KOLTORDREN-493089 format. One record per residue: y, z negated, x negated of N, C-alpha, C in turn; residue number from 1; residue in three letters. Coordinates in nm, 4 decimals, always signed. Each point is the difference from the previous one (the first is absolute). Last residue first. Layout:
<pts>
nv|nw|nu|cav|caw|cau|cv|cw|cu|n|res
Y|Z|X|Y|Z|X|Y|Z|X|NUM|ALA
...
</pts>
This chain:
<pts>
nv|nw|nu|cav|caw|cau|cv|cw|cu|n|res
-2.2155|-2.0427|+0.5682|-0.0509|-0.1347|+0.0289|-0.1512|-0.0011|-0.0158|219|VAL
+0.4100|+0.3145|-0.2452|-0.1124|-0.0057|+0.0905|-0.0476|-0.1447|+0.0198|218|LYS
+0.4010|+0.2151|-0.2532|-0.0115|-0.1207|+0.0794|-0.1136|-0.0031|+0.0994|217|GLY
+0.1839|+0.4787|-0.1431|+0.0060|-0.1245|-0.0759|-0.0242|-0.1167|+0.0947|216|ILE
-0.0987|+0.5852|-0.0453|+0.0405|-0.1191|+0.0727|+0.0052|-0.1210|-0.0919|215|LEU
+0.0395|+0.5532|-0.0510|-0.0512|-0.1196|-0.0684|+0.0544|-0.1242|+0.0683|214|LYS
-0.1064|+0.5240|+0.1746|+0.1034|-0.1030|-0.0090|-0.0616|-0.1249|-0.0612|213|VAL
-0.1620|+0.4843|+0.0933|-0.0354|-0.0922|-0.1091|+0.1098|-0.1035|-0.0243|212|LYS
-0.0479|+0.3569|+0.3474|+0.1084|+0.0047|-0.0973|-0.0174|-0.0989|-0.1155|211|ASN
-0.3244|+0.0374|+0.3578|+0.0283|+0.1375|-0.0406|+0.1029|+0.0054|-0.1129|210|LYS
-0.1014|-0.4216|+0.2019|-0.1134|+0.0537|-0.0764|+0.0307|+0.1382|-0.0565|209|THR
+0.3184|-0.2017|+0.2818|-0.0113|-0.0778|-0.1234|-0.1110|+0.0553|-0.0882|208|VAL
+0.0499|+0.1811|+0.4306|+0.1112|+0.0403|-0.0860|-0.0110|-0.0695|-0.1358|207|TYR
-0.3012|-0.1227|+0.3363|-0.0346|+0.1311|-0.0549|+0.1095|+0.0489|-0.0954|206|LYS
+0.0796|-0.3965|+0.2356|-0.1057|-0.0220|-0.0994|-0.0397|+0.1319|-0.0666|205|ALA
+0.3018|+0.0200|+0.3572|+0.0641|-0.0625|-0.1145|-0.1013|-0.0224|-0.1125|204|LEU
-0.1539|+0.1558|+0.4139|+0.0725|+0.1064|-0.0700|+0.0664|-0.0541|-0.1256|203|GLU
-0.2091|-0.3153|+0.2718|-0.1008|+0.0899|-0.0559|+0.0671|+0.1126|-0.0785|202|LEU
+0.2660|-0.3006|+0.2426|-0.0479|-0.0597|-0.1236|-0.1061|+0.0877|-0.0664|201|MET
+0.3622|+0.2510|+0.2982|-0.0994|-0.1052|+0.0224|-0.0429|-0.0572|-0.1340|200|SER
+0.3145|+0.3604|+0.0403|+0.0171|-0.0591|+0.1327|-0.0994|-0.1110|+0.0300|199|LYS
+0.2860|+0.2707|-0.4451|-0.1288|-0.0284|+0.0634|+0.0247|-0.0754|+0.1305|198|THR
+0.3031|+0.1521|-0.3862|-0.0159|+0.0887|+0.1167|-0.1386|-0.0135|+0.0608|197|GLU
+0.2140|-0.2510|-0.3707|-0.1189|+0.0822|-0.0232|-0.0267|+0.0994|+0.1125|196|THR
+0.3758|-0.3014|+0.0149|-0.0006|+0.0552|-0.1355|-0.1130|+0.1003|-0.0195|195|LYS
+0.0220|-0.2470|+0.4012|+0.1036|+0.1036|-0.0049|-0.0005|+0.0677|-0.1365|194|ARG
-0.2844|-0.3609|+0.0551|-0.0503|+0.1145|+0.0763|+0.1029|+0.1124|+0.0042|193|MET
+0.1181|-0.4059|-0.2043|-0.1048|+0.0656|-0.0785|-0.0534|+0.1233|+0.0720|192|LEU
+0.3091|-0.2755|+0.2231|+0.0653|+0.0748|-0.1077|-0.1026|+0.0763|-0.0832|191|LYS
-0.1541|-0.2916|+0.3361|+0.0614|+0.1196|+0.0587|+0.0648|+0.0859|-0.1065|190|SER
-0.1733|-0.4121|-0.1345|-0.1102|+0.0882|+0.0401|+0.0562|+0.1312|+0.0564|189|ARG
+0.3042|-0.3406|-0.1013|-0.0497|+0.0646|-0.1214|-0.1141|+0.0958|+0.0323|188|HIS
+0.1648|-0.2610|+0.3487|+0.1032|+0.0970|-0.0386|-0.0432|+0.0755|-0.1253|187|ALA
-0.2672|-0.3544|+0.1454|-0.0141|+0.1148|+0.0906|+0.1010|+0.1088|-0.0346|186|GLU
+0.0306|-0.4064|-0.2297|-0.1193|+0.0733|-0.0432|-0.0198|+0.1239|+0.0866|185|VAL
+0.3394|-0.2927|+0.1220|+0.0367|+0.0703|-0.1234|-0.1173|+0.0831|-0.0515|184|THR
-0.0760|-0.2815|+0.3684|+0.0850|+0.1131|+0.0402|+0.0414|+0.0816|-0.1226|183|ARG
-0.2421|-0.4047|-0.0573|-0.0857|+0.1097|+0.0470|+0.0811|+0.1230|+0.0389|182|PRO
+0.2104|-0.3181|-0.3702|-0.0289|-0.0108|+0.1424|-0.0918|+0.1147|+0.0401|181|SER
-0.0182|-0.2150|-0.4990|+0.0853|+0.0850|+0.0820|-0.0273|-0.0289|+0.1468|180|LEU
-0.2235|-0.1447|-0.4334|+0.1123|-0.0819|+0.0462|+0.1044|+0.0852|+0.0729|179|PHE
-0.4450|+0.1306|-0.1783|+0.1222|+0.0466|-0.0662|+0.1244|-0.0770|+0.0425|178|LEU
-0.4497|-0.0906|+0.1732|-0.0167|+0.0164|-0.1442|+0.1324|+0.0281|-0.0711|177|TYR
-0.0089|-0.0277|+0.4769|-0.0324|-0.1303|-0.0585|-0.0085|+0.0102|-0.1530|176|HIS
+0.0554|+0.3939|+0.2517|+0.1233|-0.0786|+0.0019|-0.0216|-0.1358|-0.0660|175|ALA
-0.3715|+0.2722|+0.0713|+0.0811|+0.0504|-0.1103|+0.1297|-0.0800|-0.0114|174|ILE
-0.2763|-0.0947|+0.3627|-0.0624|-0.0451|-0.1240|+0.0810|+0.0450|-0.1221|173|GLU
+0.1350|+0.1485|+0.4272|+0.0200|-0.1451|-0.0091|-0.0569|-0.0531|-0.1315|172|LYS
-0.0692|+0.4519|+0.1127|+0.1395|-0.0229|-0.0389|+0.0276|-0.1486|-0.0176|171|SER
-0.5006|+0.1401|-0.0837|+0.0944|+0.0172|+0.1107|+0.1416|-0.0251|-0.0513|170|THR
-0.4255|+0.1859|-0.3029|+0.0746|-0.1177|+0.0421|+0.0937|+0.0339|+0.1154|169|LEU
-0.3145|+0.2989|-0.2644|-0.0296|-0.0468|+0.1343|+0.0752|-0.1228|+0.0466|168|GLY
+0.0219|+0.2882|-0.4080|-0.1076|-0.0978|-0.0112|-0.0269|-0.0692|+0.1339|167|ASN
+0.3504|+0.3097|-0.0518|-0.1245|+0.0747|-0.0162|-0.1194|-0.0908|-0.0277|166|LEU
+0.4355|-0.1904|+0.0438|-0.0325|+0.0715|+0.1239|-0.1357|+0.0685|-0.0096|165|LEU
+0.1781|-0.2096|-0.3860|-0.0468|-0.0977|+0.0991|-0.0423|+0.0689|+0.1303|164|TYR
+0.1934|+0.2713|-0.3325|-0.1280|-0.0530|-0.0457|-0.0580|-0.0977|+0.1018|163|SER
+0.4322|+0.1623|+0.0695|-0.0990|+0.1041|+0.0248|-0.1391|-0.0473|-0.0390|162|LEU
+0.3630|-0.2744|-0.1054|-0.0284|-0.0038|+0.1440|-0.1048|+0.1041|+0.0366|161|ILE
+0.1413|+0.0017|-0.4451|-0.0633|-0.1279|+0.0296|-0.0392|-0.0080|+0.1475|160|LEU
+0.2466|+0.3711|-0.1560|-0.1382|+0.0048|-0.0483|-0.0755|-0.1280|+0.0325|159|LEU
+0.4634|+0.0260|+0.1068|-0.0760|+0.0985|+0.0777|-0.1473|-0.0051|-0.0378|158|ASP
+0.2937|-0.2513|-0.2587|-0.0268|-0.0650|+0.1290|-0.0781|+0.0931|+0.0915|157|LYS
+0.1454|+0.1687|-0.4121|-0.1071|-0.0978|-0.0196|-0.0352|-0.0692|+0.1309|156|GLU
+0.1972|+0.4823|+0.0623|+0.0457|-0.1181|-0.0719|-0.1183|-0.0949|-0.0190|155|SER
-0.0285|+0.5512|+0.0512|-0.0219|-0.1306|+0.0612|+0.0585|-0.1102|-0.0863|154|PHE
+0.0392|+0.5730|+0.0991|+0.0209|-0.1096|-0.0943|-0.0155|-0.1329|+0.0739|153|GLN
-0.2043|+0.5264|+0.0931|+0.0725|-0.1174|+0.0480|+0.0083|-0.1070|-0.1081|152|VAL
-0.0293|+0.5311|-0.0996|-0.0885|-0.1124|+0.0224|+0.0804|-0.1241|+0.0359|151|LYS
+0.2490|+0.4406|+0.1162|-0.0661|-0.0489|-0.1194|-0.0893|-0.1167|+0.0374|150|ARG
+0.1169|+0.3941|+0.3538|+0.0448|-0.1270|-0.0544|-0.0781|-0.0389|-0.1238|149|ARG
+0.0114|+0.5090|+0.0712|-0.0204|-0.1078|+0.0952|+0.0437|-0.1293|-0.0652|148|THR
+0.2255|+0.4623|-0.1563|-0.1160|-0.0864|-0.0161|-0.0110|-0.0995|+0.1141|147|LYS
+0.2080|+0.4932|+0.0625|+0.0392|-0.1263|-0.0615|-0.1210|-0.0904|-0.0037|146|VAL
+0.1105|+0.5674|+0.0404|-0.0812|-0.1179|+0.0275|+0.0520|-0.1215|-0.0741|145|LYS
+0.3111|+0.4050|+0.1675|-0.0798|-0.0346|-0.1177|-0.0741|-0.1296|+0.0248|144|THR
+0.1157|+0.2439|+0.4389|+0.0794|-0.0550|-0.1094|-0.0933|-0.0306|-0.1164|143|THR
-0.1251|+0.1729|+0.4466|-0.0084|+0.0798|-0.1221|+0.0880|-0.0470|-0.1128|142|GLY
-0.1017|-0.1773|+0.4592|+0.1111|+0.0952|-0.0035|+0.0051|+0.0795|-0.1300|141|LEU
-0.3275|-0.3368|+0.0611|-0.0199|+0.0950|+0.1093|+0.1064|+0.1092|-0.0036|140|ILE
+0.0398|-0.3593|-0.2977|-0.1058|+0.0913|-0.0417|-0.0281|+0.1047|+0.1071|139|GLU
+0.3140|-0.3424|+0.0923|+0.0495|+0.0862|-0.1070|-0.1048|+0.1014|-0.0431|138|LEU
-0.1226|-0.3306|+0.3110|+0.0930|+0.0962|+0.0602|+0.0515|+0.0977|-0.1045|137|THR
-0.2723|-0.3569|-0.1440|-0.0781|+0.0967|+0.0770|+0.0892|+0.1076|+0.0603|136|GLN
+0.2071|-0.3586|-0.2298|-0.0765|+0.0851|-0.0909|-0.0756|+0.1083|+0.0746|135|ARG
+0.2269|-0.3334|+0.2485|+0.0928|+0.0946|-0.0630|-0.0736|+0.0972|-0.0902|134|THR
-0.2528|-0.3466|+0.1943|+0.0484|+0.0914|+0.1042|+0.0923|+0.1057|-0.0597|133|LYS
-0.1540|-0.3497|-0.2817|-0.1082|+0.0928|+0.0340|+0.0465|+0.1037|+0.1023|132|GLU
+0.3734|-0.1991|-0.3141|-0.0946|-0.0565|+0.0949|-0.1038|+0.1051|+0.0357|131|SER
+0.2187|+0.0219|-0.4769|+0.0388|+0.0337|+0.1367|-0.1023|-0.0631|+0.0926|130|TYR
+0.1461|+0.0311|-0.5651|-0.0504|-0.0815|+0.1102|+0.0579|+0.0486|+0.1326|129|PHE
-0.0967|+0.1216|-0.5806|+0.0672|+0.0262|+0.1264|-0.0565|-0.0922|+0.1075|128|LEU
+0.0095|-0.1291|-0.5404|-0.0700|+0.0739|+0.1047|+0.0903|+0.0253|+0.1199|127|GLU
+0.0592|-0.2719|-0.4239|+0.0179|+0.1428|-0.0213|-0.0678|+0.0866|+0.1043|126|GLY
+0.0456|-0.4893|-0.0237|-0.1151|+0.0487|-0.0759|+0.0074|+0.1512|-0.0227|125|ALA
+0.3268|-0.2214|+0.2579|+0.0065|-0.0662|-0.1312|-0.1146|+0.0468|-0.0900|124|CYS
+0.0100|+0.1411|+0.4472|+0.0969|+0.0749|-0.0804|+0.0186|-0.0645|-0.1378|123|VAL
-0.2986|-0.2165|+0.3041|-0.0440|+0.1361|-0.0306|+0.0985|+0.0721|-0.0915|122|SER
+0.1055|-0.4298|+0.1734|-0.1050|-0.0095|-0.1019|-0.0429|+0.1393|-0.0435|121|VAL
+0.3031|-0.0205|+0.3542|+0.0629|-0.0442|-0.1243|-0.1025|-0.0070|-0.1122|120|ILE
-0.1548|+0.0967|+0.4330|+0.0779|+0.1121|-0.0520|+0.0633|-0.0364|-0.1338|119|ALA
-0.2280|-0.3342|+0.2374|-0.0939|+0.0973|-0.0567|+0.0746|+0.1175|-0.0631|118|GLU
+0.2568|-0.3181|+0.2343|-0.0538|-0.0545|-0.1245|-0.0956|+0.0950|-0.0676|117|GLY
+0.1626|+0.1090|+0.4245|+0.1075|+0.0135|-0.0986|-0.0475|-0.0518|-0.1352|116|LEU
-0.2881|-0.0642|+0.3540|+0.0059|+0.1424|-0.0335|+0.1099|+0.0268|-0.1033|115|LEU
-0.0472|-0.4381|+0.1767|-0.1086|+0.0339|-0.0914|+0.0056|+0.1463|-0.0421|114|HIS
+0.3032|-0.1801|+0.3260|+0.0326|-0.0349|-0.1377|-0.1074|+0.0463|-0.0969|113|ALA
+0.0389|+0.2739|+0.4637|-0.0033|-0.1405|-0.0415|+0.0220|-0.0178|-0.1496|112|ASP
+0.2289|+0.3943|+0.3114|-0.1329|-0.0358|-0.0486|+0.0028|-0.1372|-0.0670|111|GLN
+0.3852|+0.2471|+0.1829|-0.0708|-0.0879|+0.0932|-0.1378|-0.0433|-0.0495|110|ASN
+0.2912|+0.3078|-0.2392|+0.0628|-0.1329|+0.0058|-0.0747|-0.0963|+0.0905|109|LYS
-0.2526|+0.3999|-0.2640|+0.0866|-0.0133|+0.1169|+0.0531|-0.1420|+0.0073|108|HIS
-0.1453|+0.2811|-0.4484|-0.0400|-0.1111|+0.0859|+0.0984|-0.0084|+0.1162|107|VAL
-0.1686|+0.3228|-0.4556|+0.0770|-0.0006|+0.1234|-0.0546|-0.1103|+0.0892|106|PHE
+0.0061|+0.1868|-0.5647|-0.0636|-0.0656|+0.1142|+0.0936|+0.0053|+0.1206|105|ALA
+0.1071|+0.1967|-0.4281|-0.1405|-0.0297|-0.0258|-0.0716|-0.0623|+0.1189|104|LYS
+0.4412|+0.3657|-0.0924|-0.0382|-0.1321|+0.0503|-0.1508|-0.0196|-0.0167|103|ALA
+0.2589|+0.4152|-0.1116|-0.0509|-0.0946|-0.0990|-0.0358|-0.1387|+0.0476|102|GLY
+0.1478|+0.4301|+0.2222|+0.1097|-0.0476|-0.0838|-0.0425|-0.1109|-0.0955|101|LEU
-0.2989|+0.1927|+0.3214|+0.0422|+0.1093|-0.0869|+0.1111|-0.0423|-0.0960|100|ASN
-0.1437|-0.3063|+0.3289|-0.1078|+0.0227|-0.0984|+0.0435|+0.1060|-0.0997|99|ILE
+0.2803|-0.0772|+0.3635|+0.0119|-0.1079|-0.0996|-0.1095|+0.0115|-0.1062|98|THR
-0.0100|+0.3037|+0.3616|+0.1155|+0.0269|-0.0864|+0.0147|-0.1084|-0.1064|97|GLN
-0.3338|-0.0512|+0.3295|-0.0350|+0.1092|-0.0919|+0.1154|+0.0289|-0.0961|96|ARG
+0.0667|-0.3146|+0.3443|-0.0960|-0.0511|-0.0977|-0.0302|+0.1060|-0.1053|95|ILE
+0.2658|+0.1298|+0.3615|+0.0734|-0.0924|-0.0864|-0.0913|-0.0522|-0.1105|94|VAL
-0.1880|+0.2701|+0.3319|+0.0903|+0.0818|-0.0824|+0.0783|-0.0869|-0.0974|93|SER
-0.2821|-0.2028|+0.3246|-0.0734|+0.0540|-0.1140|+0.0898|+0.0849|-0.0896|92|ILE
+0.1491|-0.4235|+0.3047|-0.0011|+0.1463|+0.0060|-0.0633|+0.0553|-0.1264|91|ARG
+0.0962|-0.4631|+0.1595|-0.1326|+0.0411|-0.0458|-0.0134|+0.1525|+0.0102|90|ASP
+0.4162|-0.4157|-0.0492|-0.0501|+0.1260|+0.0528|-0.1413|+0.0270|-0.0504|89|THR
+0.2672|-0.3725|-0.1346|-0.0332|-0.0192|+0.1415|-0.0500|+0.1293|+0.0643|88|SER
-0.0433|-0.1659|-0.5423|+0.0796|+0.0696|+0.1008|-0.0451|-0.0316|+0.1419|87|SER
-0.0459|-0.0488|-0.5652|-0.0201|-0.0962|+0.1091|+0.0908|+0.0456|+0.1132|86|VAL
-0.2187|+0.2085|-0.4888|+0.0876|+0.0214|+0.1147|-0.0375|-0.1011|+0.1081|85|ILE
-0.0611|-0.0297|-0.5442|-0.0688|-0.0119|+0.1283|+0.1033|+0.0223|+0.1103|84|ILE
-0.0460|+0.1107|-0.5684|+0.0778|-0.0185|+0.1223|-0.0875|-0.0014|+0.1241|83|THR
+0.0209|-0.0657|-0.5805|-0.0887|+0.0240|+0.1139|+0.0690|-0.0360|+0.1311|82|PRO
+0.2630|+0.1656|-0.4354|-0.0321|-0.1276|+0.0648|-0.0896|+0.0295|+0.1208|81|VAL
+0.2440|+0.2720|-0.3938|-0.1397|+0.0015|+0.0418|-0.0420|-0.1371|+0.0547|80|LYS
+0.4433|+0.3186|-0.1044|-0.0251|-0.1409|+0.0321|-0.1405|-0.0104|+0.0587|79|LEU
+0.2802|+0.3958|-0.1611|-0.1265|-0.0413|-0.0614|-0.0238|-0.1507|+0.0156|78|ASN
+0.3558|+0.2901|+0.1838|+0.0345|-0.0973|-0.1035|-0.1239|-0.0504|-0.0754|77|LEU
-0.0441|+0.3091|+0.3628|+0.0943|+0.0618|-0.0932|+0.0353|-0.0918|-0.1170|76|ASN
-0.2735|-0.1652|+0.3507|-0.0714|+0.1046|-0.0747|+0.0912|+0.0633|-0.1049|75|LYS
+0.1878|-0.3128|+0.2933|-0.0945|-0.0666|-0.0909|-0.0729|+0.1026|-0.0855|74|MET
+0.2763|+0.1606|+0.3427|+0.0784|-0.0492|-0.1130|-0.0906|-0.0680|-0.1024|73|ILE
-0.1994|+0.1388|+0.3998|+0.0428|+0.1173|-0.0765|+0.0780|-0.0426|-0.1248|72|THR
-0.1261|-0.3304|+0.3095|-0.1177|+0.0505|-0.0707|+0.0352|+0.1203|-0.0880|71|LEU
+0.3393|-0.1724|+0.2791|-0.0342|-0.0975|-0.1036|-0.1184|+0.0506|-0.0829|70|VAL
+0.1248|+0.2457|+0.3800|+0.0950|+0.0193|-0.1102|-0.0311|-0.0939|-0.1158|69|SER
-0.2504|-0.0477|+0.3903|-0.0321|+0.1293|-0.0603|+0.0908|+0.0256|-0.1215|68|PHE
+0.0799|-0.3877|+0.2657|-0.1200|-0.0089|-0.0820|-0.0367|+0.1301|-0.0690|67|GLY
+0.5208|-0.0704|+0.1226|-0.1271|-0.0224|+0.0695|-0.1200|+0.0063|-0.0945|66|ASP
+0.5184|-0.1595|-0.0500|-0.0846|+0.1009|-0.0660|-0.1410|-0.0190|+0.0560|65|CYS
+0.3617|-0.2242|+0.2284|+0.0671|+0.0582|-0.1174|-0.0813|+0.1134|-0.0624|64|VAL
-0.2770|-0.3389|+0.3275|+0.1414|+0.0354|-0.0130|+0.0369|+0.0596|-0.1352|63|ASN
-0.4956|+0.0567|+0.2208|+0.0805|-0.1088|-0.0525|+0.1426|+0.0490|-0.0241|62|ILE
-0.4995|+0.1579|+0.1698|+0.1312|+0.0168|+0.0613|+0.0884|-0.1195|-0.0354|61|TYR
-0.4326|+0.0091|-0.1879|+0.0401|+0.1412|-0.0009|+0.1432|+0.0161|+0.0494|60|VAL
-0.1870|-0.4379|-0.2638|+0.0101|+0.0513|+0.1364|+0.0476|+0.1448|-0.0061|59|ASP
-0.2683|-0.2962|-0.3912|+0.1132|+0.0844|+0.0405|-0.0097|+0.0426|+0.1456|58|LEU
-0.1839|-0.3289|-0.4475|-0.0218|+0.0163|+0.1442|+0.1222|+0.0693|+0.0577|57|LEU
-0.2327|-0.0534|-0.5167|+0.1204|+0.0272|+0.0786|-0.0395|+0.0237|+0.1452|56|PHE
-0.2001|-0.2438|-0.4914|-0.0296|+0.0647|+0.1283|+0.1293|+0.0116|+0.0800|55|VAL
+0.0189|-0.1568|-0.4462|-0.1412|+0.0396|-0.0004|-0.0384|+0.0771|+0.1259|54|ASP
+0.4727|-0.0828|-0.3069|-0.0559|-0.0059|+0.1356|-0.1436|+0.0512|-0.0061|53|VAL
+0.4528|-0.1647|-0.3364|-0.1421|+0.0359|+0.0085|-0.0481|-0.0183|+0.1437|52|GLU
+0.5231|+0.1175|-0.1087|-0.0980|-0.1086|-0.0010|-0.1428|+0.0551|+0.0047|51|HIS
+0.4053|+0.2759|+0.0056|+0.0425|-0.1153|-0.0802|-0.1064|-0.1083|-0.0155|50|LYS
-0.0389|+0.4115|+0.2619|+0.0486|+0.0463|-0.1307|+0.0310|-0.1170|-0.0931|49|ARG
-0.1298|-0.0733|+0.4525|-0.1141|+0.0455|-0.0805|+0.0419|+0.0506|-0.1371|48|MET
+0.3347|-0.1317|+0.3131|-0.0805|-0.1158|-0.0408|-0.1147|+0.0437|-0.0919|47|PHE
+0.2697|+0.3348|+0.1968|+0.0751|-0.0739|-0.1012|-0.0807|-0.1183|-0.0529|46|ASP
-0.1748|+0.2461|+0.3608|-0.0024|+0.0802|-0.1225|+0.0680|-0.0758|-0.1137|45|ILE
+0.0263|-0.1964|+0.4212|-0.1386|-0.0032|-0.0486|-0.0125|+0.0764|-0.1319|44|ALA
+0.4070|+0.0072|+0.2398|-0.0175|-0.1256|-0.0740|-0.1416|-0.0114|-0.0563|43|ASP
+0.0918|+0.3683|+0.2737|+0.0799|+0.0107|-0.1213|-0.0162|-0.1253|-0.0867|42|GLU
-0.2014|+0.0232|+0.4339|-0.0694|+0.0754|-0.1026|+0.0754|+0.0099|-0.1317|41|GLY
+0.0585|-0.4275|+0.3349|+0.0189|+0.1452|+0.0072|-0.0639|+0.0686|-0.1203|40|ASN
+0.0015|-0.4815|+0.0767|+0.0146|+0.0480|+0.1375|+0.0288|+0.1489|+0.0108|39|SER
-0.2926|-0.3704|-0.3427|+0.1247|+0.0761|+0.0107|+0.0045|+0.0603|+0.1399|38|VAL
-0.3009|-0.4063|-0.3104|+0.0330|+0.0786|+0.1187|+0.1342|+0.0710|-0.0145|37|THR
-0.4561|-0.2589|-0.2704|+0.1410|+0.0348|-0.0125|+0.0339|+0.0925|+0.1175|36|HIS
-0.4150|-0.3713|-0.1475|+0.0483|+0.1037|+0.0908|+0.1506|+0.0174|-0.0173|35|LEU
-0.4549|-0.1827|-0.2942|+0.1423|-0.0217|+0.0232|+0.0462|+0.1144|+0.0888|34|ASN
-0.5250|-0.2195|-0.0656|+0.1016|+0.1039|-0.0050|+0.1408|-0.0583|+0.0028|33|PHE
-0.6008|-0.0548|-0.0285|+0.1288|-0.0685|+0.0053|+0.1085|+0.1044|-0.0236|32|THR
-0.5080|+0.0782|+0.2336|+0.0822|+0.0053|-0.1201|+0.1210|-0.0916|+0.0174|31|PHE
-0.3489|+0.0319|+0.3283|-0.0528|+0.0996|-0.0927|+0.0748|+0.0015|-0.1328|30|LEU
+0.0419|-0.2469|+0.4444|-0.0442|-0.0746|-0.1177|-0.0622|+0.0937|-0.1033|29|ASP
+0.3795|+0.0136|+0.4555|-0.1081|+0.0550|-0.0814|-0.0383|-0.0936|-0.1137|28|LEU
+0.3678|-0.0525|+0.3209|-0.1290|-0.0335|+0.0602|-0.1168|+0.0363|-0.0915|27|GLN
+0.4591|+0.1075|-0.0990|-0.0267|-0.1417|-0.0249|-0.1325|-0.0456|+0.0608|26|GLU
+0.1648|+0.4417|+0.0718|-0.0389|-0.0167|-0.1398|-0.0373|-0.1446|-0.0300|25|LEU
+0.1696|+0.1022|+0.4280|-0.1324|+0.0585|-0.0194|-0.0495|-0.0216|-0.1429|24|LYS
+0.4410|-0.1302|+0.1033|-0.0972|-0.0886|+0.0646|-0.1421|+0.0513|-0.0201|23|PHE
+0.3554|+0.2696|-0.1469|-0.0129|-0.1181|-0.0857|-0.1055|-0.0945|+0.0563|22|GLN
+0.1112|+0.3695|+0.2582|-0.0736|+0.0422|-0.1194|-0.0225|-0.1190|-0.0920|21|ILE
+0.2704|-0.0701|+0.3741|-0.1393|+0.0176|+0.0395|-0.0873|+0.0416|-0.1171|20|GLY
+0.4658|-0.0274|-0.0545|-0.0576|-0.1345|+0.0064|-0.1479|+0.0066|+0.0386|19|LEU
+0.2354|+0.4014|+0.0070|-0.0099|-0.0479|-0.1385|-0.0607|-0.1398|-0.0054|18|GLN
+0.0984|+0.1829|+0.4180|-0.1177|+0.0652|-0.0575|-0.0203|-0.0465|-0.1433|17|VAL
+0.3862|-0.1476|+0.2127|-0.1179|-0.0625|+0.0616|-0.1292|+0.0606|-0.0557|16|LEU
+0.4178|+0.1845|-0.1347|-0.0222|-0.1326|-0.0584|-0.1243|-0.0676|+0.0570|15|GLU
+0.1036|+0.5243|-0.0765|-0.0086|-0.0903|+0.1147|-0.0383|-0.1385|-0.0520|14|ASN
+0.0310|+0.3837|-0.2879|+0.1338|-0.0339|+0.0484|+0.0006|-0.0886|+0.1246|13|ASP
-0.3205|+0.0942|-0.4671|-0.0066|-0.0039|+0.1465|+0.1358|-0.0454|+0.0534|12|GLU
-0.3171|+0.0500|-0.4708|+0.1222|+0.0648|+0.0475|-0.0092|+0.0153|+0.1515|11|ALA
-0.2413|-0.3087|-0.4218|-0.0082|+0.0473|+0.1382|+0.1345|+0.0550|+0.0428|10|SER
-0.3130|-0.1383|-0.4714|+0.1318|+0.0344|+0.0541|-0.0192|+0.0551|+0.1406|9|LEU
-0.2979|-0.3246|-0.3713|+0.0033|+0.0896|+0.1159|+0.1444|+0.0215|+0.0439|8|ILE
-0.3268|-0.1860|-0.4331|+0.1387|+0.0125|+0.0437|+0.0067|+0.1055|+0.1103|7|GLN
-0.4187|-0.3430|-0.1788|+0.0527|+0.1354|+0.0145|+0.1416|-0.0036|+0.0577|6|ILE
-0.3369|-0.3282|-0.3090|+0.0936|-0.0051|+0.1122|+0.0658|+0.1364|+0.0119|5|LYS
-0.5027|-0.0496|-0.2016|+0.1422|-0.0106|-0.0345|+0.0840|-0.0114|+0.1269|4|LYS
-0.4740|+0.0593|+0.0385|+0.0292|-0.1276|-0.0666|+0.1481|-0.0169|-0.0319|3|THR
-0.3131|+0.2546|+0.3966|+0.0972|+0.0298|-0.1035|+0.0437|-0.1321|-0.0627|2|ILE
-0.4917|+0.0835|+0.2316|+0.1343|-0.0520|+0.0243|+0.0905|+0.0352|-0.1176|1|MET
</pts>
């Protein structure tokens, strides 16, 4: 988990989408953050020149100065802010162009909060991030290889619930120990499987063993 409060700048000209990004970020427990928002590319450049920004969320098709132009200007001004493209398009030509211009990650606007969180954690660690589907398509088309997802980051609550699950407790039993509702525990179970890209408790257990995940709170 990232310990410092990260400064996130989001450049998006659709107010509803901007609110959606904020909502997604607030669902995450991977880090704490301050979210700064602008509605066009020109203001984004101006903000980054005046303020510290740890992660930049950029829409490709944004008003005044589009995402491609923003990335080009950032390169010319030597603004080395890790940039995640958050776009409604999944056109490979667009993804490939943003990579060539220096973007570190690409996340579709319709993808869930956890994927956006993984992308933020990855770029903060100096790594690239693309969904498995995007990565495979890029490699098939001969684009410079991009790394697979970085090792999954777990919160303390993730590790605690994971520990109880792998010790065979039911959702009702876990809920009793942690003063949660069974439905909340089920939601955490689903989140853990999404994080690890597993489909069963057996696969989840194998993931924990293979990746040497250090559990806490064993019963």
